[in-house]
N, C-alpha and C positions, 0 to 999 in steps of 0.2 A: 740448224738455216746455214745453208753454205755461203760464205761472203766471197766475193772477189774484188778486186783491186778498186774498182768503180766504188763498190756500195764501202769499203774502206775512206775512199777520198771523200764521200757524201758525209760520213761520220766525221770526219777530221773536222770540213769545213763548218757543219752545223754546232759541231762541239765549239768551235772558235769564234764564230760568227753567231749564232744562234737564229734568229730571224733572219733571212736572205729572199731576196727575189726568186722566183724559179729561175729566171734568165740568168742572174748572177752565179746562182749553184751551179746550173748546167755548165758556164763558163769557167767556173774553178776546177770542174770534176773531169771536164773534157767529155761531156756529151750532148747531145740537143735537149731543150729543156721537157717534152713530154715523157721520157724515159727516164730522164734523171728524177724528175717529177713520180715517175710510179713507183722507181725505186726508193724515193724516200716515203712514200706512201707504205712499202713494203715492209720496210725497217720501225717505221711505227708503230704497225700492225702487229710486229713480231715482238714487241716491248723492247728493241733494243733503242731506241730513243723514248725515253720518258717524259719530257717534257723540255720547253723553253725558258730559259733564265735568264734574268739583267744583272749584272755584277757590279755589287755599289760600291761605290770608292767610299770606305770607312773615314779615312781623313778628311772628308768633306763635311764631316759631321762634328771636327775638332780633333783635339787628341784622343787616342784610344790607347789602351794598351791590352793587350793581347798574351793569356799564360799560358802554359800546358801546364798541365794536370797529371799526375800518376796518383793512381788509386787502388788500394790495397783493401779487399774486405775481410773481417775479421772472420767470417761465415761463407761457406761457398754452397750453401744451399739455393735451390731454384727460386723461394720466396726471397731471400735475401739480396738475388739480384734484378729479381723484379723490381720491388722497393726501391733499389738505388737509383735504377734504371726510369723508373715513373717521376723519379724528382727531377733528376736531370732532364729527361727528356720537356718537361713541365719549363723548365729556364729558359728565357731567349738568349742570354746573356752565355747560356753552353750551346756555342755554335758547330761543335761537333764531340762526338765520341765516340769512341772504338774499347769494344771488347778484344782483348787480348790473352794468347796464349804464354806461359812461361813464368818470369818473377812478378808480374804487376796485373791485375784483373781490367783496369780502365787506362785509357790516355784521354784525356776531355782537352777542347783549346776553347777557350773562356773568353770573353770579351769586354772590358769594362772601363768605364773611365778613367780610373787609376786604380793602384793599391789599394787604398783603404776602401772601395766599393767591391774589391776581391777578396779579401779580408772578413767584411760582413760576410758575403756569401758564405766561404767556410765555416766563420762561425755559426752562420744558421745553419748548415749540414750537420756540423757536430755537437750542434744541441736538439737538434731532430732524431738523433741517435741513429744515423741509416747505414750502420755496421762499418763504418768506414777502421778500419786499423791503422792504418798509415798512410800518408800522403806526400810528396814531394813536388815543390812548387819551381817551374821555370820562366821567369818573365822574356818573354822575345823581344829582343833587341832591335833586331833587323829582320826582314823577310826576304831571302834570297830568292826563293821559288816560291811559286802558289801556283799553281793550275788547275783548278778542279776538273776540268776536262777529261775523261778517259777514252782515249779509243785504241782500242788492242793492234799491236803491231802484226804484220803478217805472220811471221815466225811464232805469235799464241795460237794461231788457228790452226786447227786440225784438221 
């Protein structure tokens, strides 16, 4: 699908603002409402927009701890990866998990009440023998930037 400047503006606006009126979106991207809404519908139908989400303020629920966890598995068969991933995906405290190429197999973001809860998670995974060979824990002390919205820059388009 070929994207132009207006399409990128629409994507950037809905990525930042989520729910937005037809008129406000049109004003933000510099189009009249009907063509703007037609473009938005085309972007949704093409699968470039997969949903609209609310950003929840975690701090509103009290103090929380975010932990980044590097995991390397002992063995690298498909079954090993699937077993580990099924457990990770089932735990709502794991808010993100990336499979990586290179020196480690996975990078996880885990959000818990405190370090004790995190330790309980690790102890449970180790007791279940998920094939974890080694892991490294990093406690997040400050969020410098966290922007879940992605919009390609014009240079990324071919």
